[in-house]
N, C-alpha and C positions, 0 to 999 in steps of 0.2 A: 659310640666308642665301645671297645671290647677289651676284656682281659683274657688272655689265653695262657694256660699253664702247661708246661711240658716237663715230664720226668720219666725215668724208668723205674723209680722206687716210690710209688704212691703210698701215702699214709693209709688210704682206704681203697676198697673196691666197692662198687655199687653206690658210690657217693661222690659228688663233684668236689675235688680238692681245691679248685680255684676259688671257691666261695670263701674259704678262710682267709686267703690273701686279699680278696675283695673287701672283706669285713675289716681286716687289719689296716688297710689303706683308707678306709672310710669313703669308698667310692659311692656315688649315687646308686640307688637301687635299680635304676633303669639301665645301668651298664651291665651287659651280660658277661658272665664268667664261665669259661669253658675249659675242659681238660683235653690235652693231647698226650696220652701216656702210653707206656709200654715198650718203647724202643728209642734208641738214640736219635733216629730220624724224626721222631715225634716233634722235636724242636723246630724242624723245618715247617711242619704244619702250623705250629703256633705262630711262627714268624709270618707266614703267608696270611693267616687270619688277621693278625694284629696290623700288618701293613695295609691290608685292604680296608680295615675299619678305622685306621688312624688311632690305634689303641696301644695296649701294653702286651708284650710277650715276656713271660717269666719262665726262664729255663733253669731248672734246679735238679740236682742229682746227688745221690749217695752211692758211690761205687764200692763194691766189696767183692770178696771171693772166698773160696774155701781157705781156711787158715793155712798159711804157708805157701799159697799159690801165687802165681804171677799177677793174677787179677787183684789179689789182696794188696800186694806190695806196690802195685802200680796205680791202684785206685785212689781217687780223691773225692772230696765233697766240695760242692760249689754251687753258687746261684748267681744269675745275672738277670737284670730287667732291662729290656730294650723298649724305648718309647718311640712311636711312629707318629708323624704329623707333618704339617706344612710350615710351622713356625719354629724358629730356633734350630733348624736342621744343621747338624754338624757333619753328617756324612750321607751322601745320596747313593742309592742303589741305581747304578746306571745300566745294569743288565745282569744276565746270568744264564745258566742252563742246568738241566737235571737229566740224569740217566738212571733208570731203574732196572734192577736185575734180581732175580730170585735165586738164591743159593744159601746154604746153611753153613755159615762160618762160626756162628755162636747162637745159643738158644737157652731158654730157661722156661721150664713149665710153670704155670701159675701156682703161686704158693712156695716155690723153691726159693731158698735163701741166696743162691749163687748160680751163675751161668756155667754152662759147659762150652768149651771152645775147641774148634777143630784146629788141626796143625797149621802153624802160621805161614808155612810156605804156600798152602792152599789159599789163604787170605791174600797174600801178595799176588799170586797168580790170578785170582778173581778180580781184585780191585784195580790193579794198575791200568788195564785197558779201559776200564770205566772212567778212571780219572783223566786219562789222556783224551778220551772222547768228550767228556763234559767240559774240560778246560778249553779244548779247541772250539767247541760250540759256543762257550761263553765269550771267548775273545772275538769270535766272528760276530756274535750278537752285538757286542759293544764297540767293535772297531778298535779295540785296544790291543797293542802288542805286549806280549809277556815281558819283554825287555823294558817296557815303560811302567811296569807295576813296581811300586816302591816297597810294598810289604806283602808277602805271600804266607797265608795261614793255611796249614794242612793239618787236619785232625781226623781221628777215627779210633776205633778200639783195637784194630789190628796194627800193632806197633811196627812190625816189619814192613807192612804195606805203606804206612805213613812215612817211614824213613826213606823208602825207595821212591815214593811218589814225586818228590822234588826233582830228582834226576829224570824220572820218566816224563814229566811234563815240560822239562827244559827250563826250570826256574833258576835264576842266578843265585848261588849259595848265599850271598850277602843279603838277599832280600827275604830269605826264608826265616820266619819268626820263631824264636825260642818257644817250645811247647810247654814250658814251665813244669815239665815232668819231675824234675828234681825238687821243686819247691812245693807243689800241691798235688802232683800226680795227675791222672786223667779223670776229669770230672764229667765224662760221658756226655749227656745231652746238653750240658751247659758249657762244654769245653771250648767250642769254636767261638762262642760269644764272650767267654772269659778272655781268650786271646785277642779278640777284636777290641774289647775294652782296654786291654793292656796297650795295644797299638795306638788307640785313640788318645791315650795319656801322653804320648810323645810325638805323634804324627804332626806334620805341618799342613797348613791349608793347601789345597790343590793336589795332594798326593793321592795315588790310587792304591787300593787294597784289594787283593784277591783272597776270597775265603773258599777253601776246598774241604768239604766234609764227605768222608767215605763211610757210608753206613747204608747197607741194603741198596747199594747203587752209589751214585756220587752227585752231590749238589754243589754248585759253584755260584758265587755272587761276586760281582765286581763293583766296588764302591769308590767314590771320590769324596775326599774331605772338602769342606767348605770354608769360607773366610770366617764363619762364626765359631769354628772349633776352639781357638784359644780362649774365647770368652765364656764358653759353655762346657769346658771339660768337667768331668766329675770331680767333686771337691777332694775326695780321698782317692788317690791313685791305687791301682791294683797292687803294685809292688809295695806300697805303704801298708795296705791291708795284710799282705802276706807277712811283712816284717813285724806287724803288731800281733800276730797270732800266737796263741799259747802252745808251745811245743813240748810241754812237760807231760803229756798224756802217756801213761804206761801201757804196755801191751796187754796185760790182763784187763785194764779198764777198757781199752779199745775192744777187746773180744766180748766183754760184758755188754757194752753199748750196742754192739752189732748183733747180739743175741746168740753168739757162738759158745759162750761160757756161762754156765749156770753156777752162780756163786751163792754162798750163804747170805740170805737176805737179812736186812736189819731186823732186830728182834723187837719189832713194833708192828701193829696192825697196818695192813696195806691201806692206802687211801680208797675212799669210796669212788665208784664210777661216777663221772660227771653226769648229771641229769639234764635231759634236753629242755624241759620247760623253763627252769630258772636261767639256763644259759641263753635261751631265746629272749626271755624278758629283760635281760641285762646285757644284750649283745653289744651295745655301743660302749659300755664300760669294759666288758671282757675282751673285745677284739680291737676297738679303736682307742681304748684307754682315755675315754672322755669323762671328765669330772664336771663339777658345776661351780660357779662363782656367784656370790651374792652381791648386793648393791654396795657393800662396804669393801669389796675386793677379796674377801676370804674365799679360798679355794677348798672344796670338799672332795676328798678322795677316800672311799668311793663317793659317787654323786649323791647329793641329798636334795630333798624337796623343800626342807624347812631351814631357814636361816637361823643360826644360833645367836646372831648379833641383833637382828631386828624382829625375829619371829615370823617374818613373811613366809607364805607358803606358795610354792610354784612360781616364784618370781626370780628364778635363777637363770643365768646365762651358761650355756654349755661351753666347755673349754677343753680342747684336745691337748693332752699332756705328753703324748708319746715322743714328741720332738723337743721337749724342754729339758735342758740339763739340770742336774741336781747335785747336792752335796751330802755326804754321809754324816748324819748327826750322831748316830751310835750304831753298834753292830754286836752280834754275838756269833760265835762259831759253835754250831750244834752238832755233836758227834753221835747223837742218839736218834735224831729224826730219820724217818724213812727216806732213803735215797740210794740210787744205784751208784752214786759217786760221792760217798761221804768224805768230809763233813759238809753239812749245809751251812752256808754263810748267810745269815739273815740280817737285814739292816733297816734302820729307819732313815729315810732320806728326805731332805728339804729341797723342793723345787725352786728354781729361780723365779721370782715374781709371786711366790706363795704356793702353798700346798705341801702337806707332809704325808708320807706313805711308808708302810712297812712292806718290804718285798725281799725276795731272794736275790743274792748277787751271783753272777755267772762270769766265767772267763777270768777268775781271780785266783790268786795265791792266798789261801787263808792266813798265812803267816805274814803277808805283806799288807793286808788291808789296814787302813788307818782312818780315824775320824778326820773329816775334812777332805777326804778323797772326792774327786769329781767323778760323776757317773752319768750315763745316758741310758735310756730305756731300749730294750730289745725284745722282740716278739719271739717267744720260745715255747716248747712243749714242756710243761711241768712234770707230767707223768702220764702213764697209760694204765687204765684199769678197766677190765671187762671189755677190752677191745676198743675203748673210746679214748681218744687222745685229749688231754686237758691242756689247751693252749692258753697262755696268758703272758704277762709282761714281767721280765726280770730286769735288773740293772747291771750294766757292765762298766768297766773302767772307761773313763773319758780320757783317752790318750792324746798325745800331741798330734797323732795322725788323724783323729776324728773330731777335734775340737770345733772346727768350722762347720763340720757336717751337722752337728747337733744344734 
């Protein structure tokens, strides 16, 4: 098995980013974790690797641009995980084709915060022949006629080329999938997979899906849904996740999080840089959120070696708490703690089946939080100090859209 991670906005250079995902998922150490980063087309490489190894491809991106630019207004953040294997298959790749071409339609020097883009008419001129060539080759490879395709997904960062491609390849207008630009923007390396996940939320067994990605060439896959699709759809649909998102982010907050706006910091000392040795010693707690349970059933968070009920030492069972829902027992709204987005909402939560923990809440309205609210854990970045990202678990509201998920 293999985990492949693709993004154009990596958290680190000179360090594998996929290892943090590997740790948070609690995958066995024999599962290799690899990166495919730097360009939108990197996601294609991640999928090829994961498909060959019957593993996972994680496509994630944070798209931004110079303040006030089209890249900024059209950009979106998103992540999708695709699992490949022989059991429980909901969509089969029946064929495809790729065409590669070198031209400079957009570029970003290492370390730059945003990309530079050539005039969109050039992008349209460069990409449309490649799309026609790749789609024709994919249809020939699979023996499928375009008129028999039920859903056509067309993505890329050149908006004008994407809009013109449907007509250029001869797709029926009613089969072309909504690109979700108005809802989430363009999520770059993750976008074609996000649209595929959206299609699989509503597709029927036996339908055919064409995926067309225009990035440094053109890649096309033809998929066919299976009879297992209705029984194995993702629990929370893409549209439900979009509807549950917090849309109250202000533009100054957005610019601050993107690093474009330097604001007055909290009048508190900045957090210390996370140290590597203690993080390594407690990696199962830090990344997997694994606690311990003694013989009486008491759950310890963080994990403990000694039972406070029996006094036994090292007789604990490990228990992963990341997927267990919880209830807010009490909370406080802290307007003085160091945060790029004050105030900090800290809560003590009680997990179903045992276990109490103090943590930060995220994706919440401080004025709306109540004792008794239901929450679920989510893996987030707490802060960055000295160039080191401190990842850990926060709690977010357990809405009606994700109740079954947790």
